[in-house]
C-alpha positions, 0 to 999 in steps of 0.5 A: 671810767669814771670821773671820780678814778681821775679828779681827787678831792685834793684837787677841787678848789671852792671859791677860785680867786682868778679873774681870767683864763690864765689866772684860772689855769694856772691856780689849777695846775698849781693844785696839781702841783701842790698834790703831787699829780704834775712836776713842772706846772709851766710847761703845762700852762703853755702846752694848755694855752696853746690848745686854747689857741685853737679856740676857747674850752669855755663851752658856755653855760658858765662851764670851762673843760681846758685839756691837754697832752703832756709827757709829764702825766702818767695817767689821766688827771683833773683838777676842778675849781669853781668861781662864785665871782665868775672868770673871763674865758673868752667862753663861746656864749660870751658868757663869764665861767663859774666851772673850770674843770682841767682834764691832763692825759698822757701824751701817748694815750689815744683817745683816753681824755676824749673820754673824759671830756666826753663823760664830764660834757655829760655830766655838766649838762645838767643845769640843777647839777651844775648849781649843785656844784656852784652850791657846794661847800667842800670839795668832798661835797663836790666829789660826792655830788659826782659819785652820786651822779655816776651811780645814777648812771650806772643803775640806768644802764 
């Protein structure tokens, strides 16, 4: 499984307008709906916000990876948002978030979203890569950066 298998460039937002966790998740869900990946963003927003009550998915170092399972989802899907100004995500380290990676999985899937979250965490642990994402000028550039990183990993393994 590769991140580029479930992240479509049409679901990448550079320059998110959101300032809060809920606004950011809603902004990414709207992008997924506009591109036909989900039908009812309100229902999924509630599900994601319920997951956030268990503990913030703002994992630190300017990263948040909100996620949920939904009956609306047939295949694993993601949206990625880059904020230049920062989003208050109630992160574990108290810092503002600049990279929001929303992951949605089918309710029936077992472990699929966990594999996706592990891939994303591995990708985003590299500070140089995070900075490259934040500096990217287009969704295409972001997808290219991810593909390049995944290719490097395949060559190593």
